C-alpha positions as CSV (number, residue, x, y, z in Angstrom):
1,M,-69.3,-61.8,56.9
2,V,-66.7,-62.6,54.3
3,T,-67.6,-65.4,51.9
4,E,-65.2,-68.2,50.9
5,L,-64.5,-66.4,47.6
6,G,-63.7,-63.2,49.6
7,W,-61.2,-65.1,51.7
8,F,-59.5,-66.4,48.6
9,Y,-59.4,-62.9,47.1
10,I,-58.0,-61.4,50.3
11,G,-55.4,-64.1,50.6
12,G,-54.4,-63.9,47.0
13,M,-54.0,-60.1,47.1
14,T,-52.0,-60.4,50.3
15,L,-49.7,-62.9,48.7
16,L,-49.3,-60.8,45.5
17,F,-48.6,-57.8,47.7
18,F,-45.7,-59.5,49.4
19,F,-44.2,-60.6,46.0
20,W,-44.6,-57.1,44.7
21,A,-42.9,-55.6,47.8
22,Y,-40.1,-58.2,47.6
23,G,-39.5,-57.3,44.0
24,I,-39.2,-53.6,44.8
25,V,-36.8,-54.2,47.7
26,S,-34.7,-56.6,45.5
27,F,-34.5,-54.0,42.7
28,L,-33.4,-51.2,45.2
29,L,-30.8,-53.5,46.7
30,D,-29.5,-54.3,43.2
31,L,-29.3,-50.6,42.4
32,K,-27.3,-50.0,45.6
33,N,-25.0,-53.0,45.4
34,V,-24.5,-53.7,41.7
35,I,-25.7,-51.0,39.3
36,I,-24.5,-47.8,41.1
37,P,-21.0,-49.2,41.8
38,K,-20.6,-50.5,38.2
39,T,-21.7,-47.1,36.9
40,R,-19.2,-45.3,39.1
41,Q,-16.4,-47.6,38.0
42,Y,-17.3,-47.0,34.3
43,V,-17.3,-43.3,34.8
44,R,-13.9,-43.4,36.6
45,G,-12.5,-45.5,33.8
46,R,-13.7,-43.1,31.1
47,R,-12.2,-40.2,33.0
48,R,-8.9,-42.0,33.4
49,L,-8.8,-42.8,29.7
50,K,-9.6,-39.2,28.8
51,Q,-6.9,-38.0,31.1
52,Q,-4.3,-40.4,29.6
53,E,-5.2,-39.3,26.1
54,E,-4.8,-35.6,27.1
55,E,-1.4,-36.3,28.7
56,E,-0.3,-38.2,25.6
57,S,-1.4,-35.4,23.3
58,E,0.4,-32.9,25.4
59,R,3.6,-35.0,25.4
60,E,3.4,-35.4,21.6
61,E,2.8,-31.6,21.2
62,R,5.9,-30.9,23.4
63,E,7.9,-33.4,21.3
64,R,6.8,-31.6,18.1
65,Q,7.8,-28.2,19.5
66,L,11.3,-29.6,20.4
67,Y,12.0,-30.6,16.8
């Protein structure tokens, strides 16, 4: 038979388990809905800036060759 202290221990561990599981699920949902989309947006922006810099340098090089 489980003593009163045992019931408190089991109840406390069950409660802590649910908070632990909730934290993991919240973290995974944040990854899916916030962190991954923002990272993709950042990478797209960096690629776009790099492409614009390359196009501008090519344009300047063509202008130099014309003169």
